[in-house]
py3Dmol code that shows the C-alpha trace and the ligand (Angstrom):
import py3Dmol

protein = """\
ATOM      1  CA  MET A   1     -46.831  90.930 -45.679  1.00  0.00           C
ATOM      2  CA  SER A   2     -49.491  89.793 -43.247  1.00  0.00           C
ATOM      3  CA  LYS A   3     -48.792  86.279 -42.389  1.00  0.00           C
ATOM      4  CA  THR A   4     -50.847  83.491 -40.669  1.00  0.00           C
ATOM      5  CA  ILE A   5     -50.240  83.130 -36.953  1.00  0.00           C
ATOM      6  CA  TYR A   6     -50.696  79.592 -35.768  1.00  0.00           C
ATOM      7  CA  PHE A   7     -51.918  78.529 -31.997  1.00  0.00           C
ATOM      8  CA  ILE A   8     -51.680  74.787 -32.068  1.00  0.00           C
ATOM      9  CA  ALA A   9     -53.220  72.977 -28.925  1.00  0.00           C
ATOM     10  CA  ASN A  10     -51.477  69.680 -28.093  1.00  0.00           C
ATOM     11  CA  TRP A  11     -53.748  68.209 -25.640  1.00  0.00           C
ATOM     12  CA  LYS A  12     -51.531  65.199 -25.175  1.00  0.00           C
ATOM     13  CA  MET A  13     -53.206  62.232 -23.257  1.00  0.00           C
ATOM     14  CA  ASN A  14     -55.739  64.636 -21.711  1.00  0.00           C
ATOM     15  CA  GLY A  15     -59.420  65.620 -22.390  1.00  0.00           C
ATOM     16  CA  ASN A  16     -62.860  64.006 -22.460  1.00  0.00           C
ATOM     17  CA  PHE A  17     -66.066  64.333 -24.342  1.00  0.00           C
ATOM     18  CA  HIS A  18     -66.911  67.563 -21.879  1.00  0.00           C
ATOM     19  CA  SER A  19     -63.791  69.248 -22.922  1.00  0.00           C
ATOM     20  CA  ILE A  20     -65.626  70.310 -25.989  1.00  0.00           C
ATOM     21  CA  THR A  21     -66.661  73.258 -24.122  1.00  0.00           C
ATOM     22  CA  GLU A  22     -62.879  74.772 -24.029  1.00  0.00           C
ATOM     23  CA  ILE A  23     -63.246  74.456 -27.807  1.00  0.00           C
ATOM     24  CA  GLU A  24     -66.426  76.274 -27.800  1.00  0.00           C
ATOM     25  CA  ASN A  25     -65.341  79.194 -25.415  1.00  0.00           C
ATOM     26  CA  VAL A  26     -62.390  79.813 -27.713  1.00  0.00           C
ATOM     27  CA  ASN A  27     -64.890  79.649 -30.964  1.00  0.00           C
ATOM     28  CA  ASN A  28     -67.052  82.446 -29.021  1.00  0.00           C
ATOM     29  CA  PHE A  29     -64.022  84.501 -28.319  1.00  0.00           C
ATOM     30  CA  LEU A  30     -62.905  84.367 -31.854  1.00  0.00           C
ATOM     31  CA  ARG A  31     -66.157  85.242 -33.175  1.00  0.00           C
ATOM     32  CA  LYS A  32     -65.957  88.457 -31.097  1.00  0.00           C
ATOM     33  CA  ASN A  33     -62.461  89.510 -31.907  1.00  0.00           C
ATOM     34  CA  VAL A  34     -60.956  90.736 -34.952  1.00  0.00           C
ATOM     35  CA  PHE A  35     -57.097  90.793 -35.083  1.00  0.00           C
ATOM     36  CA  SER A  36     -54.939  92.462 -37.742  1.00  0.00           C
ATOM     37  CA  LYS A  37     -52.995  89.432 -38.341  1.00  0.00           C
ATOM     38  CA  LEU A  38     -54.500  86.167 -39.798  1.00  0.00           C
ATOM     39  CA  LYS A  39     -54.576  83.448 -37.282  1.00  0.00           C
ATOM     40  CA  LYS A  40     -55.393  79.729 -37.009  1.00  0.00           C
ATOM     41  CA  ILE A  41     -56.314  77.699 -34.141  1.00  0.00           C
ATOM     42  CA  ILE A  42     -55.523  73.813 -34.492  1.00  0.00           C
ATOM     43  CA  PHE A  43     -56.877  71.681 -31.808  1.00  0.00           C
ATOM     44  CA  CYS A  44     -55.097  68.229 -31.393  1.00  0.00           C
ATOM     45  CA  PRO A  45     -57.060  66.227 -28.988  1.00  0.00           C
ATOM     46  CA  PRO A  46     -56.516  62.531 -28.480  1.00  0.00           C
ATOM     47  CA  SER A  47     -57.788  60.710 -31.449  1.00  0.00           C
ATOM     48  CA  ASN A  48     -61.061  59.042 -29.554  1.00  0.00           C
ATOM     49  CA  LEU A  49     -62.410  62.770 -29.400  1.00  0.00           C
ATOM     50  CA  LEU A  50     -61.878  63.942 -32.793  1.00  0.00           C
ATOM     51  CA  VAL A  51     -65.192  62.732 -34.657  1.00  0.00           C
ATOM     52  CA  SER A  52     -67.361  64.101 -31.892  1.00  0.00           C
ATOM     53  CA  PHE A  53     -65.334  67.536 -31.912  1.00  0.00           C
ATOM     54  CA  THR A  54     -65.155  67.947 -35.673  1.00  0.00           C
ATOM     55  CA  LYS A  55     -69.009  67.187 -36.094  1.00  0.00           C
ATOM     56  CA  LYS A  56     -69.837  69.685 -33.490  1.00  0.00           C
ATOM     57  CA  ILE A  57     -67.408  72.545 -34.246  1.00  0.00           C
ATOM     58  CA  LYS A  58     -67.715  74.199 -37.607  1.00  0.00           C
ATOM     59  CA  ALA A  59     -65.593  77.119 -37.322  1.00  0.00           C
ATOM     60  CA  LYS A  60     -63.537  79.213 -39.834  1.00  0.00           C
ATOM     61  CA  LEU A  61     -60.626  79.929 -37.805  1.00  0.00           C
ATOM     62  CA  ILE A  62     -60.668  76.476 -35.924  1.00  0.00           C
ATOM     63  CA  ASP A  63     -59.216  73.420 -37.368  1.00  0.00           C
ATOM     64  CA  PHE A  64     -58.266  70.063 -35.934  1.00  0.00           C
ATOM     65  CA  GLY A  65     -55.492  67.686 -35.787  1.00  0.00           C
ATOM     66  CA  ALA A  66     -54.275  64.154 -34.644  1.00  0.00           C
ATOM     67  CA  GLN A  67     -51.355  63.683 -32.589  1.00  0.00           C
ATOM     68  CA  ASP A  68     -50.189  60.569 -34.316  1.00  0.00           C
ATOM     69  CA  ILE A  69     -51.175  58.109 -37.269  1.00  0.00           C
ATOM     70  CA  SER A  70     -50.046  54.653 -38.283  1.00  0.00           C
ATOM     71  CA  LYS A  71     -46.844  53.907 -39.983  1.00  0.00           C
ATOM     72  CA  ILE A  72     -48.761  51.446 -42.081  1.00  0.00           C
ATOM     73  CA  ASP A  73     -49.653  52.725 -45.521  1.00  0.00           C
ATOM     74  CA  PHE A  74     -52.854  51.149 -45.952  1.00  0.00           C
ATOM     75  CA  SER A  75     -56.340  52.842 -45.543  1.00  0.00           C
ATOM     76  CA  HIS A  76     -57.518  49.764 -43.282  1.00  0.00           C
ATOM     77  CA  GLY A  77     -56.593  45.974 -42.709  1.00  0.00           C
ATOM     78  CA  PRO A  78     -55.569  43.529 -40.234  1.00  0.00           C
ATOM     79  CA  TYR A  79     -53.400  45.838 -37.828  1.00  0.00           C
ATOM     80  CA  THR A  80     -54.531  45.854 -34.399  1.00  0.00           C
ATOM     81  CA  GLY A  81     -54.254  48.967 -32.615  1.00  0.00           C
ATOM     82  CA  GLN A  82     -53.661  51.053 -35.579  1.00  0.00           C
ATOM     83  CA  LEU A  83     -55.310  54.141 -36.835  1.00  0.00           C
ATOM     84  CA  SER A  84     -54.585  54.930 -40.425  1.00  0.00           C
ATOM     85  CA  ALA A  85     -54.161  58.391 -41.874  1.00  0.00           C
ATOM     86  CA  LYS A  86     -57.230  57.868 -43.888  1.00  0.00           C
ATOM     87  CA  MET A  87     -59.159  57.344 -40.823  1.00  0.00           C
ATOM     88  CA  ILE A  88     -57.781  60.338 -39.092  1.00  0.00           C
ATOM     89  CA  LYS A  89     -58.580  62.324 -42.457  1.00  0.00           C
ATOM     90  CA  ASP A  90     -62.216  60.879 -42.422  1.00  0.00           C
ATOM     91  CA  SER A  91     -62.420  61.893 -38.733  1.00  0.00           C
ATOM     92  CA  GLY A  92     -62.352  65.538 -39.875  1.00  0.00           C
ATOM     93  CA  ALA A  93     -58.767  66.321 -38.894  1.00  0.00           C
ATOM     94  CA  ASN A  94     -56.709  68.138 -41.363  1.00  0.00           C
ATOM     95  CA  TYR A  95     -53.279  68.136 -39.409  1.00  0.00           C
ATOM     96  CA  VAL A  96     -51.369  65.732 -37.607  1.00  0.00           C
ATOM     97  CA  ILE A  97     -48.321  65.934 -35.137  1.00  0.00           C
ATOM     98  CA  ILE A  98     -45.276  63.926 -36.125  1.00  0.00           C
ATOM     99  CA  GLY A  99     -42.067  63.780 -34.609  1.00  0.00           C
ATOM    100  CA  HIS A 100     -42.765  65.195 -31.187  1.00  0.00           C
ATOM    101  CA  SER A 101     -40.094  64.350 -28.559  1.00  0.00           C
ATOM    102  CA  GLU A 102     -42.406  62.411 -26.309  1.00  0.00           C
ATOM    103  CA  LYS A 103     -43.229  60.195 -29.205  1.00  0.00           C
ATOM    104  CA  ARG A 104     -39.658  59.900 -30.363  1.00  0.00           C
ATOM    105  CA  LEU A 105     -38.890  58.448 -26.939  1.00  0.00           C
ATOM    106  CA  LEU A 106     -41.610  55.864 -27.124  1.00  0.00           C
ATOM    107  CA  ASP A 107     -41.421  54.407 -30.355  1.00  0.00           C
ATOM    108  CA  GLU A 108     -40.771  56.974 -33.486  1.00  0.00           C
ATOM    109  CA  ASP A 109     -37.250  56.670 -35.109  1.00  0.00           C
ATOM    110  CA  TYR A 110     -36.345  58.808 -38.095  1.00  0.00           C
ATOM    111  CA  LYS A 111     -37.551  55.959 -40.694  1.00  0.00           C
ATOM    112  CA  THR A 112     -40.908  55.900 -39.014  1.00  0.00           C
ATOM    113  CA  ILE A 113     -41.120  59.638 -38.821  1.00  0.00           C
ATOM    114  CA  LYS A 114     -40.193  60.067 -42.675  1.00  0.00           C
ATOM    115  CA  LYS A 115     -42.663  57.208 -43.532  1.00  0.00           C
ATOM    116  CA  LYS A 116     -45.302  58.912 -41.460  1.00  0.00           C
ATOM    117  CA  ILE A 117     -44.874  62.311 -42.981  1.00  0.00           C
ATOM    118  CA  SER A 118     -45.219  60.873 -46.447  1.00  0.00           C
ATOM    119  CA  ILE A 119     -48.220  58.794 -45.518  1.00  0.00           C
ATOM    120  CA  ALA A 120     -49.873  61.793 -43.892  1.00  0.00           C
ATOM    121  CA  ILE A 121     -49.204  64.119 -46.973  1.00  0.00           C
ATOM    122  CA  LYS A 122     -50.434  61.581 -49.393  1.00  0.00           C
ATOM    123  CA  ASN A 123     -53.746  61.486 -47.458  1.00  0.00           C
ATOM    124  CA  LYS A 124     -54.039  65.025 -47.573  1.00  0.00           C
ATOM    125  CA  LEU A 125     -53.075  65.720 -43.956  1.00  0.00           C
ATOM    126  CA  LYS A 126     -50.738  68.817 -43.092  1.00  0.00           C
ATOM    127  CA  VAL A 127     -47.821  67.776 -41.016  1.00  0.00           C
ATOM    128  CA  ILE A 128     -46.831  69.572 -37.771  1.00  0.00           C
ATOM    129  CA  PHE A 129     -43.478  68.204 -37.557  1.00  0.00           C
ATOM    130  CA  CYS A 130     -41.469  68.680 -34.614  1.00  0.00           C
ATOM    131  CA  ILE A 131     -37.610  68.848 -33.939  1.00  0.00           C
ATOM    132  CA  GLY A 132     -35.774  69.983 -30.946  1.00  0.00           C
ATOM    133  CA  GLU A 133     -32.528  69.462 -29.020  1.00  0.00           C
ATOM    134  CA  ASN A 134     -32.216  68.122 -25.567  1.00  0.00           C
ATOM    135  CA  LEU A 135     -30.243  69.694 -22.879  1.00  0.00           C
ATOM    136  CA  SER A 136     -26.987  67.787 -23.250  1.00  0.00           C
ATOM    137  CA  GLN A 137     -26.949  68.805 -26.755  1.00  0.00           C
ATOM    138  CA  LYS A 138     -27.659  72.401 -26.162  1.00  0.00           C
ATOM    139  CA  ASN A 139     -24.764  72.332 -23.291  1.00  0.00           C
ATOM    140  CA  LYS A 140     -22.349  70.879 -26.038  1.00  0.00           C
ATOM    141  CA  ASN A 141     -23.340  73.603 -28.503  1.00  0.00           C
ATOM    142  CA  LEU A 142     -24.793  70.861 -30.827  1.00  0.00           C
ATOM    143  CA  SER A 143     -28.428  72.434 -31.031  1.00  0.00           C
ATOM    144  CA  PHE A 144     -28.577  73.361 -34.565  1.00  0.00           C
ATOM    145  CA  LYS A 145     -26.364  70.420 -35.631  1.00  0.00           C
ATOM    146  CA  THR A 146     -29.127  68.364 -33.849  1.00  0.00           C
ATOM    147  CA  LEU A 147     -31.843  70.119 -35.680  1.00  0.00           C
ATOM    148  CA  LYS A 148     -30.379  69.660 -39.179  1.00  0.00           C
ATOM    149  CA  ASN A 149     -29.913  65.978 -38.461  1.00  0.00           C
ATOM    150  CA  GLN A 150     -33.614  65.599 -37.580  1.00  0.00           C
ATOM    151  CA  ILE A 151     -34.662  67.508 -40.632  1.00  0.00           C
ATOM    152  CA  THR A 152     -32.367  65.944 -43.152  1.00  0.00           C
ATOM    153  CA  ASN A 153     -33.242  62.390 -41.673  1.00  0.00           C
ATOM    154  CA  SER A 154     -36.942  62.976 -41.687  1.00  0.00           C
ATOM    155  CA  LEU A 155     -37.578  65.304 -44.881  1.00  0.00           C
ATOM    156  CA  ASP A 156     -38.042  64.012 -48.471  1.00  0.00           C
ATOM    157  CA  LYS A 157     -35.870  66.460 -50.503  1.00  0.00           C
ATOM    158  CA  LYS A 158     -39.015  67.026 -52.726  1.00  0.00           C
ATOM    159  CA  ILE A 159     -41.395  67.510 -50.007  1.00  0.00           C
ATOM    160  CA  ASP A 160     -43.862  70.205 -50.508  1.00  0.00           C
ATOM    161  CA  PHE A 161     -43.594  73.044 -47.948  1.00  0.00           C
ATOM    162  CA  ASN A 162     -47.192  73.822 -48.110  1.00  0.00           C
ATOM    163  CA  ASN A 163     -48.091  70.856 -46.461  1.00  0.00           C
ATOM    164  CA  LEU A 164     -45.578  71.282 -43.520  1.00  0.00           C
ATOM    165  CA  ILE A 165     -45.225  73.212 -40.339  1.00  0.00           C
ATOM    166  CA  ILE A 166     -41.990  72.993 -38.586  1.00  0.00           C
ATOM    167  CA  ALA A 167     -42.404  73.190 -34.663  1.00  0.00           C
ATOM    168  CA  TYR A 168     -38.940  74.011 -33.092  1.00  0.00           C
ATOM    169  CA  GLU A 169     -39.479  72.421 -29.482  1.00  0.00           C
ATOM    170  CA  PRO A 170     -36.199  72.470 -27.442  1.00  0.00           C
ATOM    171  CA  ILE A 171     -36.854  69.465 -25.284  1.00  0.00           C
ATOM    172  CA  TRP A 172     -35.332  71.228 -22.260  1.00  0.00           C
ATOM    173  CA  SER A 173     -38.219  73.683 -22.506  1.00  0.00           C
ATOM    174  CA  ILE A 174     -41.174  71.216 -22.924  1.00  0.00           C
ATOM    175  CA  GLY A 175     -43.143  71.214 -19.756  1.00  0.00           C
ATOM    176  CA  THR A 176     -40.423  72.924 -17.684  1.00  0.00           C
ATOM    177  CA  GLY A 177     -41.704  76.556 -17.487  1.00  0.00           C
ATOM    178  CA  ILE A 178     -37.990  77.517 -19.041  1.00  0.00           C
ATOM    179  CA  ILE A 179     -38.126  79.357 -22.291  1.00  0.00           C
ATOM    180  CA  PRO A 180     -34.963  80.003 -24.708  1.00  0.00           C
ATOM    181  CA  SER A 181     -33.822  83.766 -24.595  1.00  0.00           C
ATOM    182  CA  ASN A 182     -34.705  85.894 -27.666  1.00  0.00           C
ATOM    183  CA  ASN A 183     -31.031  85.849 -28.837  1.00  0.00           C
ATOM    184  CA  TYR A 184     -30.962  81.998 -28.642  1.00  0.00           C
ATOM    185  CA  LEU A 185     -34.140  81.895 -30.593  1.00  0.00           C
ATOM    186  CA  ASP A 186     -33.332  84.376 -33.170  1.00  0.00           C
ATOM    187  CA  GLN A 187     -29.994  82.454 -34.062  1.00  0.00           C
ATOM    188  CA  ILE A 188     -31.955  79.115 -34.393  1.00  0.00           C
ATOM    189  CA  TYR A 189     -34.594  80.556 -36.397  1.00  0.00           C
ATOM    190  CA  GLN A 190     -32.210  82.591 -38.904  1.00  0.00           C
ATOM    191  CA  ASN A 191     -30.191  79.191 -39.228  1.00  0.00           C
ATOM    192  CA  LEU A 192     -33.083  77.192 -39.731  1.00  0.00           C
ATOM    193  CA  LYS A 193     -34.639  79.422 -42.525  1.00  0.00           C
ATOM    194  CA  LYS A 194     -31.062  79.602 -44.053  1.00  0.00           C
ATOM    195  CA  PHE A 195     -30.460  76.002 -44.191  1.00  0.00           C
ATOM    196  CA  LEU A 196     -34.082  75.278 -45.468  1.00  0.00           C
ATOM    197  CA  ASN A 197     -33.702  77.734 -48.166  1.00  0.00           C
ATOM    198  CA  GLU A 198     -30.308  76.131 -49.121  1.00  0.00           C
ATOM    199  CA  LYS A 199     -31.274  72.568 -48.767  1.00  0.00           C
ATOM    200  CA  TYR A 200     -35.057  72.491 -49.909  1.00  0.00           C
ATOM    201  CA  LYS A 201     -35.219  75.985 -51.821  1.00  0.00           C
ATOM    202  CA  VAL A 202     -38.289  77.023 -49.622  1.00  0.00           C
ATOM    203  CA  LYS A 203     -38.201  80.794 -49.083  1.00  0.00           C
ATOM    204  CA  TYR A 204     -41.077  81.086 -46.507  1.00  0.00           C
ATOM    205  CA  PRO A 205     -41.217  77.838 -44.270  1.00  0.00           C
ATOM    206  CA  VAL A 206     -43.921  78.020 -41.603  1.00  0.00           C
ATOM    207  CA  LEU A 207     -41.658  77.840 -38.457  1.00  0.00           C
ATOM    208  CA  ILE A 208     -43.316  77.763 -35.287  1.00  0.00           C
ATOM    209  CA  TYR A 209     -42.329  77.575 -31.630  1.00  0.00           C
ATOM    210  CA  GLY A 210     -43.243  75.126 -28.665  1.00  0.00           C
ATOM    211  CA  GLY A 211     -42.104  74.664 -25.144  1.00  0.00           C
ATOM    212  CA  SER A 212     -43.685  76.128 -21.937  1.00  0.00           C
ATOM    213  CA  VAL A 213     -45.527  79.011 -23.871  1.00  0.00           C
ATOM    214  CA  THR A 214     -47.846  80.665 -21.403  1.00  0.00           C
ATOM    215  CA  THR A 215     -49.959  83.732 -20.988  1.00  0.00           C
ATOM    216  CA  ASP A 216     -46.865  85.615 -19.461  1.00  0.00           C
ATOM    217  CA  ASN A 217     -44.247  84.831 -21.901  1.00  0.00           C
ATOM    218  CA  VAL A 218     -46.120  84.791 -25.362  1.00  0.00           C
ATOM    219  CA  ALA A 219     -45.561  88.438 -25.730  1.00  0.00           C
ATOM    220  CA  ILE A 220     -41.776  88.149 -25.377  1.00  0.00           C
ATOM    221  CA  LEU A 221     -41.828  85.460 -27.927  1.00  0.00           C
ATOM    222  CA  ALA A 222     -44.063  87.222 -30.270  1.00  0.00           C
ATOM    223  CA  LYS A 223     -41.259  89.908 -30.709  1.00  0.00           C
ATOM    224  CA  ASN A 224     -39.485  87.269 -32.861  1.00  0.00           C
ATOM    225  CA  SER A 225     -40.766  87.900 -36.540  1.00  0.00           C
ATOM    226  CA  LEU A 226     -39.246  84.663 -37.795  1.00  0.00           C
ATOM    227  CA  ILE A 227     -41.886  82.561 -35.354  1.00  0.00           C
ATOM    228  CA  SER A 228     -45.173  82.182 -36.970  1.00  0.00           C
ATOM    229  CA  GLY A 229     -47.002  80.769 -34.133  1.00  0.00           C
ATOM    230  CA  PHE A 230     -46.845  78.337 -31.351  1.00  0.00           C
ATOM    231  CA  LEU A 231     -47.336  74.772 -30.178  1.00  0.00           C
ATOM    232  CA  ILE A 232     -48.889  74.912 -26.846  1.00  0.00           C
ATOM    233  CA  GLY A 233     -49.203  71.831 -24.334  1.00  0.00           C
ATOM    234  CA  GLY A 234     -50.244  72.358 -20.770  1.00  0.00           C
ATOM    235  CA  ALA A 235     -51.593  75.901 -21.344  1.00  0.00           C
ATOM    236  CA  SER A 236     -53.906  74.878 -24.134  1.00  0.00           C
ATOM    237  CA  LEU A 237     -56.142  72.712 -21.987  1.00  0.00           C
ATOM    238  CA  ARG A 238     -58.117  75.386 -20.621  1.00  0.00           C
ATOM    239  CA  SER A 239     -59.805  77.867 -22.970  1.00  0.00           C
ATOM    240  CA  LYS A 240     -59.222  80.685 -20.531  1.00  0.00           C
ATOM    241  CA  SER A 241     -55.402  80.540 -20.879  1.00  0.00           C
ATOM    242  CA  LEU A 242     -55.377  79.846 -24.495  1.00  0.00           C
ATOM    243  CA  ILE A 243     -57.681  82.677 -25.081  1.00  0.00           C
ATOM    244  CA  LYS A 244     -55.305  84.996 -22.837  1.00  0.00           C
ATOM    245  CA  ILE A 245     -52.160  83.692 -25.003  1.00  0.00           C
ATOM    246  CA  ILE A 246     -54.015  84.718 -28.136  1.00  0.00           C
ATOM    247  CA  LYS A 247     -54.776  88.027 -26.528  1.00  0.00           C
ATOM    248  CA  ASN A 248     -51.397  88.695 -25.234  1.00  0.00           C
ATOM    249  CA  TYR A 249     -49.795  87.690 -28.695  1.00  0.00           C
ATOM    250  CA  PHE A 250     -51.643  90.412 -30.214  1.00  0.00           C
ATOM    251  CA  LYS A 251     -51.638  92.966 -27.760  1.00  0.00           C
TER     252      LYS A 251
END
"""
ligand_1 = """\
10
PEP
C -45.486 70.308 -26.376
O -45.294 69.251 -25.717
O -45.552 70.046 -27.506
C -45.374 71.326 -25.553
C -45.303 72.453 -26.254
O -45.794 71.259 -24.184
P -45.784 72.684 -23.212
O -46.300 73.701 -23.665
O -46.660 71.937 -21.857
O -44.455 72.720 -22.651
"""
view = py3Dmol.view(width=600, height=400)
view.addModel(protein, "pdb")
view.setStyle({"model": 0}, {"cartoon": {"style": "trace"}})
view.addModel(ligand_1, "xyz")
view.setStyle({"model": 1}, {"stick": {}})
view.zoomTo()
view.show()
């Protein structure tokens, strides 16, 4: 069965109006290249850039996401500093990242994450839900237990998995240049699949990987058939490296 492979660019707090050329370059590349598997490229720039980018880029294989939405369940109102899910949707995004470890560190607890996921889906935004263990949890053999906790504390039992991409992002890998071994990943994804099937009765959850994905290691990661794509930080900022990542994946 041919499945969709996701390449999700998490620009974090980077980029400006001129960065649209990076997206245009990726679009030009996609137009000229046909790959056997389906793929989807989702750019998640800072929210101030969303409207101008989504207005300019109308491409079949490119979509947009935000890096956050408000936990306030109203479309508008007296909430200084907030951007509602509806505002994000209206700006042309179809996805939102929730539960990223960098955001958890700042201000997202389980209750907030759960609330945001439900608000996002209600507003027709698909959720890129991030989970991942830190180094100390890994060293204590608590990786999978941590992921299980993160999932059960954040996902409603009745969640529709058609609206969800789960990004496994070991915190010790994000921005460090270190990626887990294929054995380690294999174990994690097998366990995740089994657990999600048992608990949520989902047969084909979309599971992706994030953490130091580069042009050099993507081919190794591509060997794991349970991984349906990548959340890419640093290496997604320049079209040259993002294009090479896509090329190397399909090589
Ligand atoms: C991320 O933070 O989502 C991420 C994957 O970052 P990097 O690729 O830079 O490790």
